[in-house]
N, C-alpha and C positions, 0 to 999 in steps of 0.2 A: 548393653547389647553390643555385639561386635559383628562386623560383616566383611567378608573377604570376596572380591569380585573375580578371583581366580586369575587375574592378570598381573597385579603388582607383586613382584618376586620378593620385595623387601618386607612385606607385610608379615608381622609375627603377632598372633592373638595372645595376649597374657591375661591371667586371672580368669580363664574360661573354664567353666566346670560342666556346663550342659551344652551340648552341640547338637543342633539339627542339621543333618547331612543329606543333601541330595546326591544319590549315587551317580547320576547321569548330569555332568556339568557342561556337556557340550552335546549338541544334537547329533553330531558326527558318531558319538560313542554308543548311541542307542542301538546301532546296528551291528555292534561288535558282539559276537557270542561268547568269547572266552574271558578270562579275568582281567584281560587287558583293559576291558571297558571301566574297570574301576581305578585306573591309574591316575585320573585327574582328581577323583575323591580322595585317594590315598595321599597325594601331594597336598590337598587341602588341609586335611587333619594334621599332617606333619608339621604344620605351621602353628600348631597349637602347643604351648608350653605347659608342662605340669599334667597332672592327672585330671581326667575328664570322663564324662559318660557320653557316648555318642548314640543318638537315637535316629534311625533311618527314617527320613521324611521325603519319600521319592516316589514317582510314578513307575515303579518297577515291581517285577514279582520276585526279585532276588532275595534270598534269605540273608539275614544279617550274619549268619554263620559263614556263608559263602564270601562275604566281603572281609570278614575277619581273618579267614584263611588267606585271601589274596594279599591282605595287609602283612600278615606274618611272613609270607614268602618273600615279599618285597623289602620290607623294613624290620622284621623281627616282631617280637611280642609287642602288641599295643600297650602303651604306658597309661592304662585306664580301663574302662569298661565300654564294651559295645553291647548295647541293650538288645535283648532278643525280641522284645516287642517293637513293631514299626507301624508306620501309617503311610498310605498312599495319599499323596496331595489332593487328588481328585475326589477323594472320599470325605474330605474335610468339610463339614457343613456348618460347624460352630466352633469359634476359637477355644471355647471351654474343653472341646474333645481333645485338642492338642495339649491344653494345660493338664488334663487328666492322665494323658499319655506319659507326660514328663514326670508327674507325681508318682504314678505306679512304677515307672522304670526306676526312679531314685529310691523308692521305698524298698525295692527288691535288693538293693545293694547298700549295706551298712557302711562300706568303705567310702562310697560317694557321699552319704549323709554325714560321715565323720569329717570328710574334706570340707563340706559346706559349712558345718558347725564350726570348725577350726578357723575357716575364714571370718565367720561372724564374730568369733571371740577376738581375733586379731583386729577387725575393723573397729569393734567397740573400745578395745583397749588404746587403739590410735587416738581416739578422741581424748582420753584422759591424759595420755602421754603428751600429746601436742598441746593441750590446754595449759599444762604445767611448764611448758617449755617455749615452743614456737608460738603459743597463743598471746605472748606478751608483745609489747611495742618492739620495734627494731633495735632500740638501744640495749634492752634487756637481753634480746636474743644475741646481739653482737657481742655482748659481755660474756655470755655463756659460751659462745664459740671461741672467744679469747681465752677463757680458762682451759678449754680443751686444747687449744694451740699451744699454751705454755707447758702442757703435759706431753704432748706428742710431736710438737713441732709441725711445720706446714706439710712436711712429706707424710706424717702419720695422722693428719687431722681428719681426713675422710674416714679412716679407720676407726679413729676414736670417737668421732660423732655418731657413726652408725651403731658402734658397740654400745654406746651410752643410751641412745634412743631405744635400742632393742632391750636393753635392761630395764629402762623405764616402762616400755611396753608390757614386759613380764609382770611388772608390779599392779598393773591395771587389768591383767588378763584373767584374774581369778574370781570374777564376779559377773553378773549379768545373766539374761535369760539363755543365751546360746551356751554359757558355760554350765548352767544347771541342767540343760538338755543333754550335755555330753555324757552324763552318767548312764542314760538309757542305751545310747548307741555303743558305749563302751561294754556294757553288759552283754549286749548282743554279740559283740566281737569276741568277748571272752568265752561265750558258749560254743563258739565254733571249733571244730577239730581241724587245725590247719594242715593242709596238705603239703605245705612247704615248711619244714621244721627250722628251728633257730640255726642260722648258719654264721660262719665266721665274717661273710660280707656284710650281714646285717649288724653284727656287733661292731665291725669296723666303721660302719656308717655313723655310729654313736660316739666314736672316738677320735675320728680323723676327718679332715676335709681337705681339698685341694685348693690352695690360694690361687686366685686368678689375677696375674700380672701385678703381684705386690712384691716389694722388696723383701729380702730375707728378714724373718722375725722370729721371736722366741718360739720354740716348739717345732720349727721347721726341721724335717727329717730328710737327709740326703744320702744317696749312694756315692761313696767317695771315690770309687775307681781305684782304690788301693790294692795292692797285690799281697799285702802282709797278713790278711785276714780280717783286717778292720774295714770292712765294706760298708758300714753304716756310721752316721754321725748325726747329732741333734744339737741345734743351737739352745744354749742354756743361759745366755745373756738376758738379764731381766729387761723386760720391755721399756722400762723407763730409761735404760741406758742406750737404747736404740733411737730415742727421740732425738731431734735436733742434729743427727748425724754426729753425735758426740765422739765417736770413735770409728775409725775406718776397719775395725776388727771386730769379731764376735768370738765368744768362747764356745767351743763345742765339745761334747762327750763322745768319744768314739765307742763303737760296739760292733757286733757282728750278727749276722742273720743265723738262726738256728735251723739251717737246712739239714736234710738227711745225711748229706756228706759230713757236715760239721759234727753231727752226732755220733756218726759211724767211725770216723777217722780219729784215732787216739793222738794223732800228731797235729790236729787242728786247734784252732784258737780256744774252744771252750776247755780242752783238756790242759792247755798251757795256763789257762787264767785259774781254773778251779783246783785248789790244793788237793781236795778230796779225790776228785776224779784223776788227777795226775798220779797220786800215790796208788790208787787202785789199778790204774793202767800199768804201772811199772811192776807192781806185785803180780798181776796177771801175766805179764810177759815173762817173769822169772819162772813162774810155776809152769807156764806152757813150755819154756825151754828144757825144764827137767822132765817133761812127760807127765806132769800131774794134771788133775782135773781142774779146769777153770770155770765150771758152770757157777760156783758160788760167786766169783768175782764178776762174771757177766750179769748176774741178777743184781748184785750191789751197784754195778755201774749203771744199769738200767734204771734202778730205783732213784739214783742220784740225779740222772738226766731228767727223770720225770719231775723233779723239783723246779727245774727250769722251763720245761715244756707244758706242765699241767698244774701242779700243786702250788708252786710259788713258795714253799716252806723251806726253811733252813738254807736260804740263799746267803752268800757272803755279803758283807756291808757294801762292797763296791758294786754289786749287781743290781740292775733295775730292768725287769723284762717287760717289754710292750708286746702285747699279743695282736693278731689280726692285722698285721702290717701288710699292705698290698704291694708285693714286689712282682711287678710284670705279670699281674694276674694270679700269682700264688699268695695265699694268705698265710704268712710265716710269723712266728714269734721272733723278736729282736731282743738281744741282751746287750744293755749299754753297761759300760764300765765307767762309773762316776769318778774313778781315779785316774782315768786316762783322758785328760783334757788338754786342749791346745788352743791357742789363739789364732784364727784364721782370718785372712783379709776378705772383706765383704765383697770386693771386686772379683775374687777368685770363685765366690759362690754364684756371682751373677754371670759369669762368663759362660755363654751358651755353647761355646766351642771346647770348654774345659771338661775335666773328669767329673767334677761335682755335679750331680743331678738331683734337684729337688724332687721328692717323690710324694710328699704329703705333709700335712701340719697336724701336730697332736693338739687336740682341742681342750677346752676347759671342761671339767676341772682336772683332767688327767695331767696336763702340763704343770698346774699348781702343785699336785702331788709329787711330780718329779722334782720340781724346784725345791719343795720342802725337804725332800730326802737329801737333795744335793746341798741344803742350807748349812750343813756343817762345814762346807768348804767355802762358803761365801760369808762376807761380812753383813749382807742383808740380801733378802729376797728381791725387794724393789716394789714399791707401790706408788700411786700417784701421789703428788703433794697436796691433795685436797684435804687430807686429815690434820691440818694445821689450823691455828688461830688465823682469823682473817688478817691480823697484823703480820704474822709470820709469812703467811702465804704471799701478801703483797710484796713484803720485802725480798722473798726468795725469787718471786717472778720478775722483779725488777732487775735482778742480776742476770737474767738469761738473755 
């Protein structure tokens, strides 16, 4: 249970999924006739993180739809559900009536039930993961932390610990009552005809994330600020080589965003890099200069470009295309040139006043797929030293 008194501005309510909201949080607001009377209630639920279902529990005659409209005007779409059923506080005679209202409201929204079940799955998996790790005595836990510190260094220890615990959570997450109940809710979701089709932003969510106050790391994608067409770069240095600040440099592969201008202009980067496109463009230009028809060449160029923007077929060995990269609100494909690599100082990437700007990080397993493709240029991909005999691990760790 969580409660906000409406006064502490620092309060943030986390892990909140069911909200009982009084629309009138000040007596002075009860006499306001316009949507301004909801301002305090809107500020209240703005302090709730994550998706939730809001149930109106208030001595007002206002319709939940009116409140939802007022919220959308002030804050945009509510990140959750505002239930259409409500209850006046004065009408409550038995606490069970409120419980039944909550149950009915949740039952009407499978997306809320899905969120509640997933939280139950995560909660139960935490018990198993913590029992096998943090449930031991302090010496065992300290030894486990030391192993991770040997892999990632103190700078990367938090990242390494969290990643390992999350991986352990996933091992314990595929069993239990909540996990079994997921099938029913998922079937219900699959039966729906979504009004919102699959979009590039949804696919991007599964491929990338924005690191928060983290140092440059494997998979980080930057806008370079270069004017030669190579406006994109990605860090391809293995993560193990970034631990302990082993080097002040990282290896990046340069690339270019496949904007409409890049695709239309035969002088741009894609036509300079791709031999087939370059030859087709030259032939097209020759035919055009003699007054011949260039329709066939236009079709061939369009079909070749489609290999980069859609099909991914018949690409040269150097090319690796990443789709759905969010470039200032535009979802665009990016073409990386795995032959065009450079060593770049880390301090250059961290300079907030510099031209390099980190826009996102390529997540697993997509970064591993990229590194595997780049593996022909590397002596090794780089993995933690855990897959050694205990003797070898101890000897190697002692040299750090």
